[in-house]
OpenMM code with the backbone's topology and positions (N, CA, C; nanometers):
from openmm import Vec3, app, unit

residues = "THR ILE LYS GLY ARG VAL GLU VAL ASN TRP VAL ASN ASN GLU SER GLU LEU ARG LEU THR VAL GLU ILE PRO ALA ASN MET LEU ALA ASP VAL TYR VAL PRO VAL ASN LYS SER SER ASN GLU SER VAL SER GLU VAL LEU ASN SER ASN LYS PHE ASN LEU VAL LEU ILE GLY THR THR ASN ASN TYR ALA HIS TYR LYS ILE GLU SER GLY LYS TYR GLU PHE ILE VAL THR HIS".split()
positions = [
    Vec3(19.0616, 13.5860, -1.2536),
    Vec3(19.0073, 13.5046, -1.1468),
    Vec3(18.9195, 13.5915, -1.0575),
    Vec3(18.8529, 13.5310, -0.9644),
    Vec3(18.7697, 13.6059, -0.8713),
    Vec3(18.8537, 13.6949, -0.7789),
    Vec3(18.9816, 13.6600, -0.7602),
    Vec3(19.0697, 13.7371, -0.6719),
    Vec3(19.1499, 13.8434, -0.7454),
    Vec3(19.1382, 13.8487, -0.8758),
    Vec3(19.2120, 13.9481, -0.9527),
    Vec3(19.2655, 13.8907, -1.0819),
    Vec3(19.3352, 13.9739, -1.1520),
    Vec3(19.3849, 13.9382, -1.2841),
    Vec3(19.5192, 13.8648, -1.2756),
    Vec3(19.5312, 13.7550, -1.3486),
    Vec3(19.6575, 13.6837, -1.3652),
    Vec3(19.7161, 13.7305, -1.4977),
    Vec3(19.8412, 13.7743, -1.4951),
    Vec3(19.9041, 13.8245, -1.6170),
    Vec3(20.0262, 13.7412, -1.6523),
    Vec3(20.0400, 13.7120, -1.7816),
    Vec3(20.1548, 13.6374, -1.8329),
    Vec3(20.2009, 13.7053, -1.9611),
    Vec3(20.3300, 13.7322, -1.9697),
    Vec3(20.3905, 13.7883, -2.0904),
    Vec3(20.5224, 13.7178, -2.1150),
    Vec3(20.5631, 13.7109, -2.2407),
    Vec3(20.6927, 13.6525, -2.2698),
    Vec3(20.7560, 13.7210, -2.3897),
    Vec3(20.8893, 13.7181, -2.3891),
    Vec3(20.9702, 13.7660, -2.5004),
    Vec3(21.0738, 13.6582, -2.5262),
    Vec3(21.0814, 13.6133, -2.6503),
    Vec3(21.1763, 13.5086, -2.6871),
    Vec3(21.2640, 13.5621, -2.7992),
    Vec3(21.3955, 13.5650, -2.7751),
    Vec3(21.4875, 13.6059, -2.8804),
    Vec3(21.5955, 13.4997, -2.8959),
    Vec3(21.6998, 13.5290, -2.9693),
    Vec3(21.8024, 13.4284, -2.9985),
    Vec3(21.8793, 13.3816, -2.8757),
    Vec3(21.8924, 13.4670, -2.7748),
    Vec3(21.9756, 13.4301, -2.6603),
    Vec3(21.8980, 13.3901, -2.5356),
    Vec3(21.7715, 13.4344, -2.5239),
    Vec3(21.6981, 13.4024, -2.4017),
    Vec3(21.5475, 13.4143, -2.4195),
    Vec3(21.4779, 13.3486, -2.3276),
    Vec3(21.3332, 13.3616, -2.3121),
    Vec3(21.3098, 13.4303, -2.1788),
    Vec3(21.2275, 13.5347, -2.1774),
    Vec3(21.1879, 13.6018, -2.0529),
    Vec3(21.0381, 13.5830, -2.0361),
    Vec3(21.0004, 13.5130, -1.9302),
    Vec3(20.8608, 13.4853, -1.8995),
    Vec3(20.8245, 13.5618, -1.7729),
    Vec3(20.7287, 13.6536, -1.7832),
    Vec3(20.6850, 13.7336, -1.6694),
    Vec3(20.5456, 13.6884, -1.6288),
    Vec3(20.5286, 13.6613, -1.4991),
    Vec3(20.4017, 13.6133, -1.4451),
    Vec3(20.3659, 13.6996, -1.3248),
    Vec3(20.2406, 13.7453, -1.3195),
    Vec3(20.1937, 13.8210, -1.2036),
    Vec3(20.0672, 13.7549, -1.1492),
    Vec3(20.0711, 13.7214, -1.0195),
    Vec3(19.9633, 13.6494, -0.9528),
    Vec3(19.9013, 13.7410, -0.8473),
    Vec3(19.7667, 13.7508, -0.8414),
    Vec3(19.7019, 13.8371, -0.7425),
    Vec3(19.7258, 13.7907, -0.5984),
    Vec3(19.6970, 13.8789, -0.5050),
    Vec3(19.7151, 13.8505, -0.3621),
    Vec3(19.6358, 13.7277, -0.3188),
    Vec3(19.6917, 13.6551, -0.2235),
    Vec3(19.6278, 13.5389, -0.1609),
    Vec3(19.5999, 13.4245, -0.2577),
    Vec3(19.6874, 13.4065, -0.3562),
    Vec3(19.6716, 13.2969, -0.4518),
    Vec3(19.8024, 13.2199, -0.4654),
    Vec3(19.7906, 13.0952, -0.5083),
    Vec3(19.9038, 13.0115, -0.5464),
    Vec3(19.8886, 12.9767, -0.6934),
    Vec3(20.0006, 12.9516, -0.7595),
    Vec3(19.9944, 12.9138, -0.9006),
    Vec3(20.1058, 12.8152, -0.9326),
    Vec3(20.0793, 12.7300, -1.0305),
    Vec3(20.1813, 12.6435, -1.0881),
    Vec3(20.2262, 12.7078, -1.2177),
    Vec3(20.3574, 12.7227, -1.2338),
    Vec3(20.4138, 12.7807, -1.3554),
    Vec3(20.5054, 12.6769, -1.4178),
    Vec3(20.4854, 12.6524, -1.5457),
    Vec3(20.5692, 12.5592, -1.6209),
    Vec3(20.6502, 12.6414, -1.7208),
    Vec3(20.7800, 12.6507, -1.6955),
    Vec3(20.8689, 12.7303, -1.7798),
    Vec3(20.9317, 12.6370, -1.8831),
    Vec3(20.9155, 12.6663, -2.0129),
    Vec3(20.9714, 12.5768, -2.1139),
    Vec3(21.1243, 12.5806, -2.1148),
    Vec3(21.1841, 12.4627, -2.1094),
    Vec3(21.3292, 12.4465, -2.1223),
    Vec3(21.3546, 12.3245, -2.2092),
    Vec3(21.4682, 12.3214, -2.2731),
    Vec3(21.5062, 12.2068, -2.3551),
    Vec3(21.6341, 12.1494, -2.2972),
    Vec3(21.6204, 12.0459, -2.2140),
    Vec3(21.7366, 11.9883, -2.1465),
    Vec3(21.8378, 11.9315, -2.2454),
    Vec3(21.7917, 11.8804, -2.3601),
    Vec3(21.8855, 11.8237, -2.4570),
    Vec3(21.9744, 11.9314, -2.5185),
    Vec3(21.9311, 12.0575, -2.5119),
    Vec3(22.0126, 12.1692, -2.5610),
    Vec3(22.0794, 12.2441, -2.4461),
    Vec3(22.0765, 12.1846, -2.3263),
    Vec3(22.1348, 12.2449, -2.2059),
    Vec3(22.0701, 12.3767, -2.1663),
    Vec3(21.9432, 12.3954, -2.2006),
    Vec3(21.8720, 12.5136, -2.1540),
    Vec3(21.8354, 12.4954, -2.0077),
    Vec3(21.8319, 12.6061, -1.9361),
    Vec3(21.7891, 12.6022, -1.7969),
    Vec3(21.7360, 12.7392, -1.7583),
    Vec3(21.6640, 12.7434, -1.6469),
    Vec3(21.6207, 12.8716, -1.5931),
    Vec3(21.7430, 12.9312, -1.5259),
    Vec3(21.7982, 13.0354, -1.5854),
    Vec3(21.9230, 13.0917, -1.5354),
    Vec3(21.9009, 13.1901, -1.4218),
    Vec3(21.7816, 13.2481, -1.4156),
    Vec3(21.7562, 13.3477, -1.3122),
    Vec3(21.6061, 13.3647, -1.2942),
    Vec3(21.5656, 13.3912, -1.1702),
    Vec3(21.4274, 13.4273, -1.1406),
    Vec3(21.4322, 13.5593, -1.0656),
    Vec3(21.3690, 13.6609, -1.1223),
    Vec3(21.3663, 13.7921, -1.0589),
    Vec3(21.2362, 13.8065, -0.9820),
    Vec3(21.2495, 13.8327, -0.8524),
    Vec3(21.1342, 13.8490, -0.7651),
    Vec3(21.1839, 13.9149, -0.6376),
    Vec3(21.1035, 14.0010, -0.5806),
    Vec3(21.1475, 14.0710, -0.4604),
    Vec3(21.1550, 13.9792, -0.3389),
    Vec3(21.0805, 13.8691, -0.3392),
    Vec3(21.0807, 13.7782, -0.2247),
    Vec3(21.0969, 13.6351, -0.2741),
    Vec3(21.2182, 13.5828, -0.2727),
    Vec3(21.2473, 13.4492, -0.3264),
    Vec3(21.1809, 13.3371, -0.2468),
    Vec3(21.1310, 13.3667, -0.1262),
    Vec3(21.0693, 13.2630, -0.0447),
    Vec3(20.9318, 13.2219, -0.0963),
    Vec3(20.8757, 13.2973, -0.1907),
    Vec3(20.7449, 13.2651, -0.2467),
    Vec3(20.7539, 13.1698, -0.3649),
    Vec3(20.8696, 13.1087, -0.3858),
    Vec3(20.8971, 13.0333, -0.5065),
    Vec3(20.9590, 12.8985, -0.4705),
    Vec3(20.9024, 12.7902, -0.5259),
    Vec3(20.9573, 12.6568, -0.5016),
    Vec3(20.9676, 12.5841, -0.6354),
    Vec3(21.0864, 12.5323, -0.6660),
    Vec3(21.1029, 12.4483, -0.7843),
    Vec3(21.0529, 12.3093, -0.7489),
    Vec3(20.9463, 12.2652, -0.8157),
    Vec3(20.8881, 12.1335, -0.7900),
    Vec3(20.9692, 12.0251, -0.8601),
    Vec3(21.0104, 12.0520, -0.9838),
    Vec3(21.0882, 11.9542, -1.0586),
    Vec3(21.1116, 12.0002, -1.2007),
    Vec3(21.1958, 11.9242, -1.2706),
    Vec3(21.2288, 11.9560, -1.4088),
    Vec3(21.2178, 11.8301, -1.4928),
    Vec3(21.1555, 11.8434, -1.6097),
    Vec3(21.1518, 11.7351, -1.7074),
    Vec3(21.2378, 11.7783, -1.8256),
    Vec3(21.2313, 11.7042, -1.9344),
    Vec3(21.3069, 11.7431, -2.0531),
    Vec3(21.2542, 11.8706, -2.1165),
    Vec3(21.1293, 11.9056, -2.0887),
    Vec3(21.0681, 12.0190, -2.1573),
    Vec3(21.0254, 12.1345, -2.0678),
    Vec3(21.0142, 12.1131, -1.9361),
    Vec3(20.9621, 12.2173, -1.8481),
    Vec3(21.0294, 12.2158, -1.7116),
    Vec3(21.0424, 12.3359, -1.6539),
    Vec3(21.0760, 12.3504, -1.5126),
    Vec3(20.9458, 12.3909, -1.4442),
    Vec3(20.9028, 12.3144, -1.3451),
    Vec3(20.7746, 12.3349, -1.2778),
    Vec3(20.7986, 12.4077, -1.1461),
    Vec3(20.7367, 12.5245, -1.1310),
    Vec3(20.7482, 12.6050, -1.0094),
    Vec3(20.6116, 12.6222, -0.9450),
    Vec3(20.6095, 12.6275, -0.8132),
    Vec3(20.4910, 12.6672, -0.7360),
    Vec3(20.5223, 12.8068, -0.6833),
    Vec3(20.4341, 12.9034, -0.7122),
    Vec3(20.4592, 13.0409, -0.6698),
    Vec3(20.3398, 13.0963, -0.5936),
    Vec3(20.3684, 13.1899, -0.5046),
    Vec3(20.2649, 13.2641, -0.4335),
    Vec3(20.2416, 13.3958, -0.5057),
    Vec3(20.1500, 13.4754, -0.4555),
    Vec3(20.1175, 13.6023, -0.5193),
    Vec3(20.2416, 13.6893, -0.5338),
    Vec3(20.2433, 13.7682, -0.6397),
    Vec3(20.3555, 13.8566, -0.6682),
    Vec3(20.3879, 13.8556, -0.8162),
    Vec3(20.4947, 13.9253, -0.8504),
    Vec3(20.5394, 13.9334, -0.9893),
    Vec3(20.6744, 13.8642, -1.0006),
    Vec3(20.6878, 13.7789, -1.1015),
    Vec3(20.8069, 13.6980, -1.1222),
    Vec3(20.8524, 13.7116, -1.2666),
    Vec3(20.9836, 13.7104, -1.2872),
    Vec3(21.0380, 13.7056, -1.4221),
    Vec3(21.1360, 13.5891, -1.4289),
    Vec3(21.1037, 13.4912, -1.5120),
    Vec3(21.1877, 13.3738, -1.5321),
    Vec3(21.2707, 13.3969, -1.6578),
    Vec3(21.4014, 13.3762, -1.6482),
    Vec3(21.4905, 13.3963, -1.7621),
    Vec3(21.5536, 13.2624, -1.7979),
    Vec3(21.5314, 13.2196, -1.9213),
    Vec3(21.5871, 13.0938, -1.9719),
    Vec3(21.6893, 13.1289, -2.0790),
    Vec3(21.8134, 13.0863, -2.0585),
    Vec3(21.9161, 13.1114, -2.1593),
    Vec3(21.9159, 12.9985, -2.2608),
    Vec3(21.9318, 13.0353, -2.3879),
    Vec3(21.9348, 12.9355, -2.4962),
    Vec3(22.0767, 12.8907, -2.5201),
] * unit.nanometer
topology = app.Topology()
chain = topology.addChain("A")
for resn in residues:
    res = topology.addResidue(resn, chain)
    for name in ("N", "CA", "C"):
        topology.addAtom(name, app.Element.getBySymbol(name[0]), res)
């Protein structure tokens, strides 16, 4: 983006999905974390130094929708 680089990485194994997102300063982003509600998947943990920059907007059968401010976040989904 014009304000800096947005980075997204993920690792998916048999027990969990780890989604890492980094947003540049002075930006907002919508993050859709894949979950499968029919299999009882959920976002079990969000790692971030400042939890106040994170708002869960809602959850559907396939995604948990978050609004985040600048910073680095790691979303962990247990299978």
